[in-house]
Biopython code that builds the backbone (N, CA, C, O; Angstrom):
import numpy as np
from Bio.PDB.StructureBuilder import StructureBuilder

atoms = [
    (1, "UNK", "N", (10.934, 57.505, -22.047)),
    (1, "UNK", "CA", (10.421, 58.856, -21.955)),
    (1, "UNK", "C", (9.254, 58.892, -20.968)),
    (1, "UNK", "O", (8.298, 58.129, -21.100)),
    (2, "UNK", "N", (9.336, 59.759, -20.005)),
    (2, "UNK", "CA", (8.331, 59.847, -18.942)),
    (2, "UNK", "C", (7.161, 60.732, -19.386)),
    (2, "UNK", "O", (7.374, 61.841, -19.878)),
    (3, "UNK", "N", (5.918, 60.241, -19.211)),
    (3, "UNK", "CA", (4.785, 61.091, -19.610)),
    (3, "UNK", "C", (4.700, 62.335, -18.737)),
    (3, "UNK", "O", (5.071, 62.321, -17.564)),
    (4, "UNK", "N", (4.214, 63.384, -19.325)),
    (4, "UNK", "CA", (4.099, 64.621, -18.549)),
    (4, "UNK", "C", (3.002, 64.478, -17.515)),
    (4, "UNK", "O", (2.094, 63.662, -17.669)),
    (5, "UNK", "N", (3.088, 65.265, -16.470)),
    (5, "UNK", "CA", (2.157, 65.125, -15.349)),
    (5, "UNK", "C", (0.733, 65.479, -15.733)),
    (5, "UNK", "O", (-0.203, 64.975, -15.112)),
    (6, "UNK", "N", (0.536, 66.316, -16.717)),
    (6, "UNK", "CA", (-0.801, 66.752, -17.099)),
    (6, "UNK", "C", (-1.459, 65.815, -18.093)),
    (6, "UNK", "O", (-2.658, 65.932, -18.347)),
    (7, "UNK", "N", (-0.703, 64.890, -18.659)),
    (7, "UNK", "CA", (-1.239, 64.034, -19.708)),
    (7, "UNK", "C", (-2.272, 63.037, -19.169)),
    (7, "UNK", "O", (-3.334, 62.872, -19.771)),
    (8, "UNK", "N", (-1.984, 62.384, -18.069)),
    (8, "UNK", "CA", (-2.904, 61.385, -17.514)),
    (8, "UNK", "C", (-4.220, 62.022, -17.056)),
    (8, "UNK", "O", (-5.283, 61.510, -17.410)),
    (9, "UNK", "N", (-4.196, 63.107, -16.291)),
    (9, "UNK", "CA", (-5.476, 63.734, -15.926)),
    (9, "UNK", "C", (-6.255, 64.229, -17.150)),
    (9, "UNK", "O", (-7.485, 64.178, -17.158)),
    (10, "UNK", "N", (-5.564, 64.697, -18.166)),
    (10, "UNK", "CA", (-6.241, 65.156, -19.373)),
    (10, "UNK", "C", (-6.954, 64.005, -20.066)),
    (10, "UNK", "O", (-8.079, 64.172, -20.537)),
    (11, "UNK", "N", (-6.319, 62.844, -20.135)),
    (11, "UNK", "CA", (-6.937, 61.675, -20.747)),
    (11, "UNK", "C", (-8.149, 61.229, -19.928)),
    (11, "UNK", "O", (-9.177, 60.867, -20.500)),
    (12, "UNK", "N", (-8.045, 61.248, -18.625)),
    (12, "UNK", "CA", (-9.157, 60.850, -17.754)),
    (12, "UNK", "C", (-10.341, 61.805, -17.924)),
    (12, "UNK", "O", (-11.482, 61.359, -18.043)),
    (13, "UNK", "N", (-10.081, 63.089, -17.935)),
    (13, "UNK", "CA", (-11.156, 64.071, -18.104)),
    (13, "UNK", "C", (-11.799, 63.925, -19.478)),
    (13, "UNK", "O", (-13.019, 64.033, -19.598)),
    (14, "UNK", "N", (-11.006, 63.685, -20.508)),
    (14, "UNK", "CA", (-11.556, 63.500, -21.855)),
    (14, "UNK", "C", (-12.445, 62.262, -21.911)),
    (14, "UNK", "O", (-13.518, 62.299, -22.513)),
    (15, "UNK", "N", (-12.011, 61.171, -21.289)),
    (15, "UNK", "CA", (-12.811, 59.946, -21.289)),
    (15, "UNK", "C", (-14.128, 60.150, -20.543)),
    (15, "UNK", "O", (-15.176, 59.698, -21.004)),
    (16, "UNK", "N", (-14.082, 60.820, -19.407)),
    (16, "UNK", "CA", (-15.307, 61.079, -18.648)),
    (16, "UNK", "C", (-16.253, 62.011, -19.404)),
    (16, "UNK", "O", (-17.470, 61.831, -19.361)),
    (17, "UNK", "N", (-15.702, 62.996, -20.089)),
    (17, "UNK", "CA", (-16.524, 63.911, -20.867)),
    (17, "UNK", "C", (-17.212, 63.183, -22.014)),
    (17, "UNK", "O", (-18.402, 63.383, -22.254)),
    (18, "UNK", "N", (-16.470, 62.342, -22.720)),
    (18, "UNK", "CA", (-17.061, 61.586, -23.822)),
    (18, "UNK", "C", (-18.128, 60.624, -23.323)),
    (18, "UNK", "O", (-19.139, 60.421, -23.995)),
    (19, "UNK", "N", (-17.916, 60.030, -22.158)),
    (19, "UNK", "CA", (-18.921, 59.136, -21.581)),
    (19, "UNK", "C", (-20.192, 59.906, -21.229)),
    (19, "UNK", "O", (-21.300, 59.442, -21.501)),
    (20, "UNK", "N", (-20.032, 61.066, -20.631)),
    (20, "UNK", "CA", (-21.195, 61.875, -20.273)),
    (20, "UNK", "C", (-21.957, 62.317, -21.516)),
    (20, "UNK", "O", (-23.188, 62.326, -21.519)),
    (21, "UNK", "N", (-21.238, 62.681, -22.564)),
    (21, "UNK", "CA", (-21.905, 63.086, -23.802)),
    (21, "UNK", "C", (-22.624, 61.908, -24.450)),
    (21, "UNK", "O", (-23.689, 62.085, -25.041)),
    (22, "UNK", "N", (-22.057, 60.716, -24.348)),
    (22, "UNK", "CA", (-22.700, 59.539, -24.927)),
    (22, "UNK", "C", (-24.008, 59.222, -24.204)),
    (22, "UNK", "O", (-24.971, 58.787, -24.835)),
    (23, "UNK", "N", (-24.052, 59.433, -22.904)),
    (23, "UNK", "CA", (-25.274, 59.165, -22.147)),
    (23, "UNK", "C", (-26.388, 60.149, -22.480)),
    (23, "UNK", "O", (-27.555, 59.866, -22.209)),
    (24, "UNK", "N", (-26.055, 61.287, -23.058)),
    (24, "UNK", "CA", (-27.081, 62.263, -23.440)),
    (24, "UNK", "C", (-27.844, 61.821, -24.674)),
    (24, "UNK", "O", (-28.929, 62.335, -24.944)),
    (25, "UNK", "N", (-27.296, 60.872, -25.432)),
    (25, "UNK", "CA", (-27.934, 60.383, -26.653)),
    (25, "UNK", "C", (-28.304, 58.917, -26.467)),
    (25, "UNK", "O", (-27.447, 58.044, -26.602)),
    (26, "UNK", "N", (-29.559, 58.635, -26.161)),
    (26, "UNK", "CA", (-29.970, 57.250, -25.898)),
    (26, "UNK", "C", (-29.715, 56.319, -27.073)),
    (26, "UNK", "O", (-29.470, 55.131, -26.862)),
    (27, "UNK", "N", (-29.764, 56.817, -28.302)),
    (27, "UNK", "CA", (-29.534, 55.957, -29.464)),
    (27, "UNK", "C", (-28.124, 55.374, -29.442)),
    (27, "UNK", "O", (-27.912, 54.241, -29.876)),
    (28, "UNK", "N", (-27.174, 56.134, -28.945)),
    (28, "UNK", "CA", (-25.798, 55.648, -28.858)),
    (28, "UNK", "C", (-25.714, 54.487, -27.879)),
    (28, "UNK", "O", (-25.064, 53.478, -28.153)),
    (29, "UNK", "N", (-26.377, 54.636, -26.736)),
    (29, "UNK", "CA", (-26.328, 53.580, -25.733)),
    (29, "UNK", "C", (-27.053, 52.324, -26.225)),
    (29, "UNK", "O", (-26.617, 51.209, -25.941)),
    (30, "UNK", "N", (-28.139, 52.494, -26.950)),
    (30, "UNK", "CA", (-28.854, 51.339, -27.504)),
    (30, "UNK", "C", (-27.984, 50.624, -28.520)),
    (30, "UNK", "O", (-27.922, 49.395, -28.529)),
    (31, "UNK", "N", (-27.314, 51.379, -29.374)),
    (31, "UNK", "CA", (-26.447, 50.771, -30.382)),
    (31, "UNK", "C", (-25.295, 50.016, -29.724)),
    (31, "UNK", "O", (-24.959, 48.908, -30.143)),
    (32, "UNK", "N", (-24.693, 50.607, -28.702)),
    (32, "UNK", "CA", (-23.596, 49.921, -28.014)),
    (32, "UNK", "C", (-24.068, 48.648, -27.333)),
    (32, "UNK", "O", (-23.375, 47.631, -27.363)),
    (33, "UNK", "N", (-25.243, 48.696, -26.721)),
    (33, "UNK", "CA", (-25.754, 47.497, -26.057)),
    (33, "UNK", "C", (-26.085, 46.424, -27.072)),
    (33, "UNK", "O", (-25.855, 45.245, -26.803)),
    (34, "UNK", "N", (-26.619, 46.788, -28.233)),
    (34, "UNK", "CA", (-26.909, 45.801, -29.277)),
    (34, "UNK", "C", (-25.627, 45.180, -29.818)),
    (34, "UNK", "O", (-25.590, 43.980, -30.092)),
    (35, "UNK", "N", (-24.579, 45.978, -29.973)),
    (35, "UNK", "CA", (-23.301, 45.437, -30.441)),
    (35, "UNK", "C", (-22.699, 44.487, -29.411)),
    (35, "UNK", "O", (-22.139, 43.449, -29.761)),
    (36, "UNK", "N", (-22.819, 44.852, -28.152)),
    (36, "UNK", "CA", (-22.301, 43.989, -27.096)),
    (36, "UNK", "C", (-23.093, 42.686, -27.044)),
    (36, "UNK", "O", (-22.507, 41.615, -26.889)),
    (37, "UNK", "N", (-24.410, 42.764, -27.172)),
    (37, "UNK", "CA", (-25.260, 41.583, -27.159)),
    (37, "UNK", "C", (-24.937, 40.674, -28.348)),
    (37, "UNK", "O", (-24.973, 39.450, -28.218)),
    (38, "UNK", "N", (-24.626, 41.262, -29.499)),
    (38, "UNK", "CA", (-24.303, 40.486, -30.693)),
    (38, "UNK", "C", (-23.011, 39.677, -30.513)),
    (38, "UNK", "O", (-22.843, 38.633, -31.143)),
    (39, "UNK", "N", (-22.126, 40.141, -29.680)),
    (39, "UNK", "CA", (-20.877, 39.402, -29.437)),
    (39, "UNK", "C", (-21.160, 38.077, -28.740)),
    (39, "UNK", "O", (-20.466, 37.090, -28.982)),
    (40, "UNK", "N", (-22.168, 38.047, -27.883)),
    (40, "UNK", "CA", (-22.455, 36.847, -27.096)),
    (40, "UNK", "C", (-23.636, 36.055, -27.636)),
    (40, "UNK", "O", (-23.931, 34.967, -27.142)),
    (41, "UNK", "N", (-24.312, 36.589, -28.642)),
    (41, "UNK", "CA", (-25.524, 35.959, -29.141)),
    (41, "UNK", "C", (-25.331, 34.941, -30.208)),
    (41, "UNK", "O", (-26.304, 34.358, -30.688)),
]
sb = StructureBuilder()
sb.init_structure("model")
sb.init_model(0)
sb.init_chain("A")
sb.init_seg("    ")
for serial, (resi, resn, name, xyz) in enumerate(atoms, 1):
    if name == "N":
        sb.init_residue(resn, " ", resi, " ")
    sb.init_atom(name, np.array(xyz, "f"), 0.0, 1.0, " ", f" {name:<3s}", serial, name[0])
structure = sb.get_structure()
Protein backbone atom coordinates (compact mmCIF):
# COMPACT_ATOMS: atom_id res chain seq x y z
CA UNK A 1 0.00 0.00 0.00
CA UNK A 2 1.48 3.32 -1.11
CA UNK A 3 1.42 6.18 1.41
CA UNK A 4 -0.58 9.18 0.38
CA UNK A 5 1.32 12.20 -0.86
CA UNK A 6 0.21 14.41 2.02
CA UNK A 7 1.18 11.99 4.76
CA UNK A 8 4.97 12.53 4.70
CA UNK A 9 4.83 16.35 4.70
CA UNK A 10 2.24 16.21 7.49
CA UNK A 11 4.54 14.05 9.62
CA UNK A 12 7.48 16.39 8.96
CA UNK A 13 5.48 19.49 9.88
CA UNK A 14 4.18 17.80 13.04
CA UNK A 15 7.70 16.83 14.10
CA UNK A 16 9.03 20.34 13.51
CA UNK A 17 6.11 21.87 15.40
CA UNK A 18 6.64 19.60 18.39
CA UNK A 19 10.36 20.41 18.37
CA UNK A 20 9.67 24.14 18.32
CA UNK A 21 7.18 23.80 21.17
CA UNK A 22 9.69 21.78 23.20
CA UNK A 23 12.30 24.53 22.84
CA UNK A 24 9.85 27.01 24.36
CA UNK A 25 10.01 25.10 27.66
CA UNK A 26 13.58 24.99 29.00
CA UNK A 27 12.64 22.38 31.63
CA UNK A 28 11.87 19.91 28.85
CA UNK A 29 15.26 20.42 27.26
CA UNK A 30 17.03 20.06 30.62
CA UNK A 31 15.17 16.83 31.34
CA UNK A 32 16.02 15.41 27.92
CA UNK A 33 19.68 16.32 28.30
CA UNK A 34 19.80 14.72 31.76
CA UNK A 35 18.22 11.53 30.40
CA UNK A 36 20.70 11.45 27.54
CA UNK A 37 23.61 12.04 29.94
CA UNK A 38 22.35 9.21 32.18
CA UNK A 39 22.63 6.77 29.26
CA UNK A 40 26.38 7.37 29.01
CA UNK A 41 27.13 8.06 32.66
